[in-house]
Residue frames as qw, qx, qy, qz and C-alpha x, y, z in Angstrom:
[[0.812, -0.079, 0.065, 0.575, 74.84, 106.40, 124.44],
 [0.066, -0.923, 0.090, 0.368, 76.87, 109.58, 124.71],
 [0.788, 0.410, 0.160, 0.431, 79.13, 110.38, 121.77],
 [0.287, -0.853, 0.153, 0.408, 82.30, 112.44, 121.98],
 [0.746, 0.608, 0.069, 0.264, 84.61, 113.69, 119.26],
 [0.405, -0.728, 0.292, 0.470, 88.21, 114.72, 118.93],
 [0.703, 0.709, -0.031, 0.046, 90.40, 115.56, 115.95],
 [0.651, -0.475, 0.356, 0.473, 94.03, 114.74, 115.32],
 [0.469, 0.845, -0.168, -0.194, 95.85, 116.72, 112.60],
 [0.839, -0.188, 0.404, 0.313, 98.26, 114.14, 111.23],
 [0.183, -0.479, 0.498, 0.699, 100.89, 114.68, 108.51],
 [0.041, 0.091, 0.832, 0.546, 98.47, 113.02, 106.06],
 [0.338, -0.441, -0.476, -0.682, 95.18, 114.60, 107.06],
 [0.412, -0.345, 0.380, -0.753, 92.65, 115.02, 109.80],
 [0.359, -0.127, -0.924, 0.028, 91.60, 112.00, 111.83],
 [0.529, -0.420, 0.011, -0.737, 88.22, 112.15, 113.51],
 [0.174, 0.024, -0.922, 0.346, 87.97, 110.22, 116.75],
 [0.616, -0.373, -0.209, -0.662, 84.46, 109.19, 117.80],
 [0.222, 0.112, -0.878, 0.409, 84.07, 107.71, 121.26],
 [0.597, -0.578, -0.454, -0.323, 81.34, 106.46, 123.56],
 [0.512, -0.768, 0.254, -0.290, 81.64, 106.53, 127.34],
 [0.879, -0.324, 0.348, 0.040, 83.50, 103.21, 127.20],
 [0.702, -0.056, 0.527, 0.476, 85.51, 102.98, 123.95],
 [0.108, 0.449, -0.428, -0.777, 86.68, 104.49, 120.68],
 [0.672, 0.383, 0.606, -0.189, 84.01, 103.49, 118.12],
 [0.664, 0.681, 0.219, 0.220, 85.46, 105.19, 115.01],
 [0.352, -0.667, 0.296, 0.586, 88.74, 106.65, 113.83],
 [0.642, 0.527, 0.476, 0.289, 88.54, 107.83, 110.24],
 [0.305, -0.093, 0.224, 0.921, 90.16, 110.36, 107.94],
 [0.198, 0.818, 0.522, -0.139, 87.92, 113.35, 107.25],
 [0.429, 0.568, 0.199, 0.673, 88.24, 116.46, 105.13],
 [0.044, -0.535, 0.171, -0.827, 87.28, 118.86, 107.90],
 [0.067, -0.150, -0.790, 0.590, 86.23, 119.08, 111.55],
 [0.323, -0.384, -0.481, -0.719, 82.43, 119.06, 111.64],
 [0.635, -0.565, -0.527, -0.030, 81.57, 117.96, 115.19],
 [0.286, -0.841, 0.262, -0.377, 82.05, 119.81, 118.43],
 [0.579, 0.255, -0.710, 0.309, 84.98, 118.31, 120.30],
 [0.698, -0.632, 0.087, -0.326, 84.65, 116.95, 123.82],
 [0.399, 0.516, -0.713, 0.257, 87.94, 115.96, 125.36],
 [0.875, -0.429, 0.043, -0.221, 87.10, 113.03, 127.57],
 [0.507, -0.591, 0.618, 0.107, 89.87, 110.93, 129.09],
 [0.779, 0.195, 0.573, 0.161, 89.36, 108.36, 126.33],
 [0.517, 0.835, 0.119, 0.145, 89.58, 110.95, 123.54],
 [0.130, -0.907, 0.401, 0.003, 92.68, 112.48, 125.15],
 [0.671, -0.340, 0.644, 0.140, 94.31, 109.05, 125.35],
 [0.743, 0.482, 0.425, 0.188, 93.54, 108.36, 121.66],
 [0.280, 0.951, -0.094, 0.094, 95.01, 111.76, 120.69],
 [0.380, -0.754, 0.534, 0.049, 98.13, 111.04, 122.75],
 [0.742, -0.092, 0.640, 0.176, 98.64, 107.58, 121.26],
 [0.643, 0.701, 0.264, 0.159, 98.09, 108.85, 117.70],
 [0.057, 0.959, -0.277, 0.029, 100.67, 111.56, 118.34],
 [0.546, -0.525, 0.643, 0.119, 103.17, 108.96, 119.55],
 [0.789, 0.293, 0.520, 0.144, 102.41, 106.78, 116.48],
 [0.507, 0.841, 0.103, 0.161, 103.03, 109.61, 114.03],
 [0.126, -0.890, 0.437, -0.037, 106.25, 110.55, 115.86],
 [0.686, 0.382, -0.619, 0.025, 107.44, 106.97, 115.44],
 [0.164, -0.429, 0.715, -0.527, 107.43, 106.21, 119.15],
 [0.668, 0.019, 0.565, -0.484, 104.31, 104.00, 119.42],
 [0.200, 0.207, -0.852, -0.436, 103.99, 100.73, 117.54],
 [0.260, -0.364, -0.892, -0.058, 101.01, 99.23, 119.36],
 [0.315, -0.438, -0.030, -0.841, 97.84, 100.92, 120.55],
 [0.210, -0.157, -0.880, 0.396, 96.35, 100.26, 123.95],
 [0.348, 0.034, 0.152, -0.925, 93.42, 102.65, 123.89],
 [0.392, 0.264, 0.846, -0.247, 90.09, 100.84, 124.35],
 [0.353, 0.202, -0.402, -0.820, 88.01, 100.45, 121.20],
 [0.555, 0.237, 0.735, -0.309, 84.83, 98.65, 120.25],
 [0.148, 0.172, -0.655, -0.721, 83.90, 97.38, 116.81],
 [0.665, 0.296, 0.474, -0.496, 80.45, 96.56, 115.50],
 [0.414, 0.423, -0.631, -0.501, 80.16, 94.08, 112.66],
 [0.930, 0.005, -0.247, -0.270, 79.40, 90.53, 111.72],
 [0.838, -0.438, 0.305, 0.116, 81.29, 87.67, 113.35],
 [0.816, 0.328, 0.187, 0.437, 83.29, 87.27, 110.13],
 [0.222, 0.860, -0.060, 0.455, 84.19, 90.98, 110.05],
 [0.513, -0.796, 0.267, -0.177, 85.29, 90.90, 113.66],
 [0.910, -0.158, 0.288, 0.254, 87.46, 87.86, 112.99],
 [0.645, 0.564, 0.117, 0.502, 89.07, 89.62, 110.00],
 [0.041, -0.902, 0.134, -0.408, 89.67, 92.80, 112.02],
 [0.749, -0.605, 0.270, 0.014, 91.20, 90.81, 114.89],
 [0.877, 0.138, 0.216, 0.406, 93.58, 89.25, 112.37],
 [0.350, 0.819, -0.015, 0.454, 94.64, 92.74, 111.27],
 [0.380, -0.866, 0.238, -0.222, 95.78, 93.57, 114.79],
 [0.870, -0.324, 0.312, 0.201, 98.20, 90.62, 114.68],
 [0.701, 0.567, 0.038, 0.430, 100.14, 92.03, 111.69],
 [0.591, -0.475, -0.126, 0.639, 103.30, 93.47, 113.22],
 [0.037, 0.931, -0.025, -0.363, 104.19, 97.13, 112.88],
 [0.011, -0.702, 0.560, 0.439, 106.23, 97.75, 109.74],
 [0.253, -0.052, 0.929, 0.264, 105.13, 94.50, 108.07],
 [0.574, 0.201, -0.192, -0.770, 102.48, 93.64, 105.50],
 [0.447, 0.088, 0.889, -0.042, 100.31, 90.64, 104.69],
 [0.198, -0.056, -0.642, -0.739, 98.33, 89.80, 101.57],
 [0.667, -0.113, 0.057, -0.734, 94.56, 89.43, 101.66],
 [0.829, 0.070, -0.536, -0.142, 95.13, 85.72, 101.03],
 [0.412, 0.169, -0.711, 0.545, 97.47, 85.47, 104.02],
 [0.324, -0.161, 0.382, -0.850, 94.88, 87.25, 106.15],
 [0.806, -0.030, -0.230, -0.545, 92.19, 84.82, 104.95],
 [0.724, 0.115, -0.663, 0.153, 94.43, 81.88, 105.81],
 [0.140, 0.234, -0.628, 0.729, 95.11, 83.34, 109.26],
 [0.536, -0.084, 0.322, -0.775, 91.39, 83.25, 110.04],
 [0.454, -0.015, 0.885, -0.105, 91.07, 79.69, 108.77],
 [0.627, 0.590, 0.476, -0.179, 89.41, 80.26, 105.41],
 [0.423, -0.236, 0.510, 0.711, 91.76, 80.25, 102.45],
 [0.227, 0.481, 0.682, 0.501, 88.86, 80.90, 100.06],
 [0.120, -0.855, -0.467, 0.194, 87.77, 84.08, 101.84],
 [0.473, -0.048, 0.121, 0.871, 90.22, 86.46, 100.19],
 [0.029, -0.470, -0.367, -0.802, 87.55, 88.72, 98.69],
 [0.516, -0.714, -0.451, -0.143, 85.42, 88.56, 101.84],
 [0.612, -0.437, -0.183, 0.634, 88.43, 89.65, 103.89],
 [0.268, 0.155, 0.221, 0.925, 88.98, 92.57, 101.53],
 [0.279, -0.621, -0.455, -0.574, 85.34, 93.52, 101.89],
 [0.617, -0.662, -0.379, 0.195, 85.55, 93.29, 105.69],
 [0.534, -0.208, -0.049, 0.818, 88.72, 95.42, 105.72],
 [0.081, 0.394, 0.324, 0.856, 86.93, 98.09, 103.67],
 [0.455, -0.696, -0.379, -0.407, 84.37, 98.39, 106.48],
 [0.615, -0.259, -0.429, 0.609, 86.94, 98.83, 109.26],
 [0.088, -0.913, -0.232, -0.323, 85.91, 101.99, 111.10],
 [0.554, -0.800, 0.146, 0.178, 88.99, 102.17, 113.30],
 [0.662, 0.678, -0.198, 0.251, 91.79, 103.18, 110.95],
 [0.229, 0.686, -0.561, 0.402, 95.45, 102.84, 112.00],
 [0.497, -0.404, 0.631, -0.439, 94.61, 101.23, 115.39],
 [0.822, 0.167, 0.544, -0.035, 93.14, 98.29, 113.46],
 [0.117, -0.626, 0.468, 0.613, 95.83, 98.45, 110.75],
 [0.762, 0.478, 0.434, -0.047, 94.08, 97.55, 107.48],
 [0.306, 0.885, -0.300, -0.182, 96.75, 99.65, 105.73],
 [0.309, -0.543, 0.773, 0.107, 99.13, 96.72, 106.28],
 [0.704, 0.232, 0.671, -0.005, 97.25, 94.48, 103.85],
 [0.178, 0.585, -0.458, -0.645, 98.42, 94.48, 100.26],
 [0.849, 0.352, -0.170, -0.356, 97.83, 92.45, 97.10],
 [0.945, -0.148, 0.262, 0.133, 99.44, 89.03, 96.66],
 [0.721, 0.485, 0.068, 0.490, 101.71, 90.53, 94.02],
 [0.508, -0.336, -0.220, 0.762, 102.95, 93.09, 96.62],
 [0.069, 0.415, 0.273, 0.865, 100.99, 95.98, 95.07],
 [0.138, 0.163, 0.497, -0.841, 98.98, 98.42, 97.07],
 [0.182, -0.431, -0.752, -0.464, 95.27, 97.87, 96.81],
 [0.327, -0.710, -0.397, -0.482, 92.22, 99.61, 98.30],
 [0.350, -0.213, -0.555, 0.724, 92.26, 101.72, 101.43],
 [0.055, -0.824, -0.563, -0.027, 89.29, 103.75, 102.67],
 [0.294, -0.805, -0.035, 0.515, 91.64, 106.59, 103.62],
 [0.487, 0.843, -0.172, -0.151, 93.08, 106.74, 100.09],
 [0.933, 0.191, -0.077, 0.295, 96.04, 105.09, 98.44],
 [0.298, 0.702, -0.315, 0.565, 98.41, 108.02, 99.11],
 [0.506, -0.637, 0.358, -0.458, 97.75, 107.70, 102.83],
 [0.987, -0.127, 0.093, -0.017, 98.20, 103.91, 102.73],
 [0.741, 0.466, -0.197, 0.442, 101.57, 104.36, 100.98],
 [0.018, -0.735, 0.344, -0.584, 102.59, 107.01, 103.52],
 [0.755, -0.504, 0.257, -0.332, 101.63, 104.85, 106.52],
 [0.986, 0.055, 0.010, 0.155, 103.56, 101.85, 105.19],
 [0.566, 0.561, -0.237, 0.555, 106.64, 103.92, 104.46],
 [0.305, -0.732, 0.297, -0.532, 106.40, 105.67, 107.85],
 [0.889, -0.381, 0.198, -0.160, 106.31, 102.34, 109.66],
 [0.911, 0.249, -0.057, 0.324, 109.14, 100.91, 107.60],
 [0.323, 0.698, -0.264, 0.582, 111.31, 103.97, 108.18],
 [0.485, -0.685, 0.300, -0.454, 110.76, 103.73, 111.94],
 [0.989, -0.146, 0.030, 0.011, 112.03, 100.12, 111.92],
 [0.688, 0.528, -0.266, 0.420, 115.55, 101.19, 110.94]]
């Protein structure tokens, strides 16, 4: 499998795009660019869509991505993509949406392993008491993303 990289310098840090020939396989915040970039059509499209998102123009991503994980993780990640832009859900609500009310912690664990940040919007999941909880990209970024989306809804 060929692997290609691109970097997007967002208002809240550098996003590293990792792609195969067919799909985006990772989109994560990084501290610095460490890979050589190769602008394939897929990487260019991801950069374009990220730019639109951060400008407040794009609310849904259409770039092709592929996730690897257990069946449960994939189910949890699919549920994340149904949370509308500018809205939040609790871990419990996410667990209910996949048909397992008792899977709140398992859902949180699955979300923590999401390798496609922003496109699969795990930042939209908060605690039942409406507090911000874990985010692999850091709590400051989670707060910023939620505020950004809310401000674009006005």
